[in-house]
C-alpha positions, -999 to +999 in steps of 0.1 A: -249+141-169-212+139-175-191+107-167-155+112-179-129+085-182-103+109-195-073+119-175-065+157-172-037+166-195-013+174-166-020+141-150-014+121-182+019+140-188+030+131-153+019+095-157+039+092-190+070+107-174+067+081-145+062+053-170+093+065-190+114+067-158+104+032-147+111+017-182+145+033-185+159+034-150+141+007-129+128-023-149+163-030-163+176-037-128+152-066-124+172-089-148+204-090-128+202-110-095+232-091-082+208-061-077+188-080-052+193-081-014+190-112+007+152-106+010+146-105-028+141-067-029+163-041-046+195-034-027+193-002-006+223+014-024+206+012-057+173+024-043+189+054-029+203+064-062+169+059-079+152+080-052+177+108-059+171+107-096+133+106-091+135+137-069+157+154-094+132+146-122+104+161-102+086+127-097+089+126-059+062+124-032+031+128-053+008+124-023+023+152-002+007+186-001+027+213-020+032+234+012+049+203+028+073+197+000+053+173-024+033+173-057+000+178-040-020+152-062-054+141-051-062+103-051-078+103-084-047+119-100-024+095-082-043+064-094-028+063-129+007+075-116+009+048-089-001+022-115+027+033-137+052+031-109+044-006-102+051-015-139+083-027-122+086-048-091+109-022-076+089+008-087+069+026-059+097+029-034+118+049-058+092+076-058+085+076-021+051+062-027+054+027-012+037+013+018+040+019+048+056+054+042+028+063+018+000+058+043+020+074+072+027+105+050-009+109+042-021+107+077+005+128+093-001+155+066-038+155+077-037+152+115-003+161+128+003+195+143+027+219+126+054+210+152+049+173+148+050+176+109+083+194+112+098+167+136+082+135+123+067+140+088+093+162+070+122+137+073+099+110+057+089+134+029+125+143+022+135+106+022+160+110+050+142+083+072+117+055+067+087+049+089+063+021+102+028+018+114+026-003+146-009-016+150-013-053+143-008-076+174-006-114+181-038-131+190-058-123+211-047-088+202-060-066+175-056-074+138-083-064+113-103-053+143-084-026+161-108-025+190-091-057+202-057-040+208-042-049+240-008-029+239-012-003+268-001+033+272-005+044+307-002+081+316+025+093+341+025+130+343+035+144+309+046+110+296+030+078+285+045+044+294+039+017+269+037-021+274+028-047+249+036-065+217+031-059+180+038-080+150+040-080+112+050-044+114+060-037+079+094-018+073+102-018+111+137-032+105+148+001+088+122+025+101+134+055+122+098+070+129+068+050+141+032+056+146+019+034+174-017+026+183-022+017+220-050+013+245-054+042+269-088+032+284-114+005+282-139+026+264-153+007+233-149+036+208-125+059+225-102+035+242-072+038+216-048+066+212-021+072+186+015+081+194+048+089+176+081+075+187+117+073+174+137+042+167+164+053+193+141+057+222+148+030+250+121+007+263+112-013+232+130-038+209+126-057+177+121-093+188+126-108+154+122-102+117+094-127+109+102-150+079+076-147+052+068-163+019+083-132+004+096-112-013+099-086+015+095-049+017+127-031+029+127-035+067+107-067+066+077-076+088+089-075+125+076-085+159+081-056+185+081-058+223+074-028+244+086-030+280+085+005+293+088+028+263+083+064+274+065+087+250+061+125+258+025+137+255+037+163+230+042+132+206+006+121+210-013+123+177-047+139+178-067+138+211-067+110+238-091+084+225-088+093+189-067+063+180-095+044+162-105+076+143-068+079+132-067+043+120-099+050+099-084+081+084-052+063+074-064+029+063-090+038+038-067+058+015-038+035+022-059+005+011-068+023-021-032+032-029-024-005-025-050-011-053-034+015-075-001-002-073-015-036-077-032-029-109+001-019-123+018-051-111-011-071-126-007-054-159+030-061-158+024-098-153+003-100-185+029-078-203+055-106-196+033-134-209+020-116-240+052-117-262+057-153-253+023-165-263+025-145-295+056-164-306+056-198-289+044-225-312+024-256-303+009-281-328+017-256-356-001-227-341+010-199-317-003-201-282-021-168-287-043-182-314-058-209-292-092-203-278-082-216-243-053-192-241-075-163-254-100-170-227-074-169-200-060-137-212-093-120-218-107-129-183-076-117-166-076-084-185-112-079-178-107-084-141-078-059-141-100-033-158-129-038-133-104-032-105-091-001-121-125+014-125-135+005-089-102+021-077-109+052-095-145+053-083-134+052-047-106+077-053-131+103-067-154+098-037-124+100-012-113+132-030-148+147-025-147+141+012-167+108+014-153+080+036-161+057+006-160+026+028-181+006+005-161+016-026-127+010-009-137-025+003-149-034-032-117-022-048-096-040-022-112-074-028-115-072-066-080-058-072-064-084-049-081-112-067-073-096-101-036-094-093-034-130-083-053-141-113-032-122-136+001-136-124-012-170-121-025-169-157+010-154-169+028-183-152+006-209-166+010-195-201+047-191-198+051-227-185+084-236-168+099-203-179+072-185-159+079-207-128+116-200-130+135-168-121+141-159-157+111-137-155+097-117-125+066-137-125+075-160-095+084-128-075+051-112-083+033-144-075+048-147-041+042-110-035+006-111-048-006-137-022-004-112+006-027-088-012-058-107+001-045-104+036-029-071+042-050-041+054-080-063+061-085-098+047-109-101+018-134-119+041-135-088+064-142-065+035-169-088+021-184-087+056-184-050+055-202-049+022-228-075+034-235-054+065-240-022+044-262-042+020-284-054+048-285-019+064-291+000+031-312-023+010-318-009-024-299+023-014-267+002-015-267+009-053-278+046-051-263+069-077-243+100-065-263+132-064-254+157-090-234+188-080-257+219-081 
């Protein structure tokens, strides 16, 4: 039996190059508030320069198959690289590996036709446009349960007419290309269909950019209204009724890449706190020498490492062709909690300095709170695990069969 926790040399070399790029080019930008936009993210002018530099350095679009212009890395190879990117709060977008583009790229590379890839995917891969995934709706519409979606697409000859409303659509404020999930029948399993549409198409609008706790991704989280958007049938993704299948194809890997990035951000939070507790004195002792402080640091570090291992476990299974629903749900819950614990610990140990904007900790803290909500709330994923435990019994903990 062989269980390896070593990275292939090529993966480690790429991870190291990404880490060096982040340290030299991205992290220094965090200290100057003039580099932030009005939504507490990096100004787009600076981001575009970073993206050009990352592309020139050969660090661009790791998730894209080589034949489509990317690095062609599997999920297991991406995990340490994505973690390294998020050593900076501004990291992932610089490498074209941030949500929602990351998930949209992955699903379009898998299911879009060659013509659709040329029209819709290639511009996202090149960085010419940004994209969004329009699924979530206001109640009583679909959220974590896409079968509740109420936005409709009605066929009219060779076109589909869309009516309805979506909200909390990440990146919609700057997205040019959209993937839309809409109801095309009342069938329980095959009632949804996926479509592609362009920002410039008439018949829809951004109702508002929803204010959030922040900080915000570029393009915010928007509410969209569809009042007659026409989509040619040629811009339908997969077959009629395959919308739920498409969400399953997209969301599993996308949830896991969130985890990869979040472990990097959690590590960064502790990296901010460590130098402070090593030098800050209290009662004649450094904070780091106190048992209470060591307990906080040790527990946070352990939770991060558990999350990393679960993430890699799920990545290996996905790379092998497994849906890895159990493993992805475990990673999503554990890493989201680990991120919030790490930054809360770091703020507590840094005191008022951690609560201030002299460090990125308050930024990470506000960002981290969404981790337990996005791509399925933690309660939803725990419910998935409970159902699988009840269905599988002792087989829930089965070992993988060895390759013959």
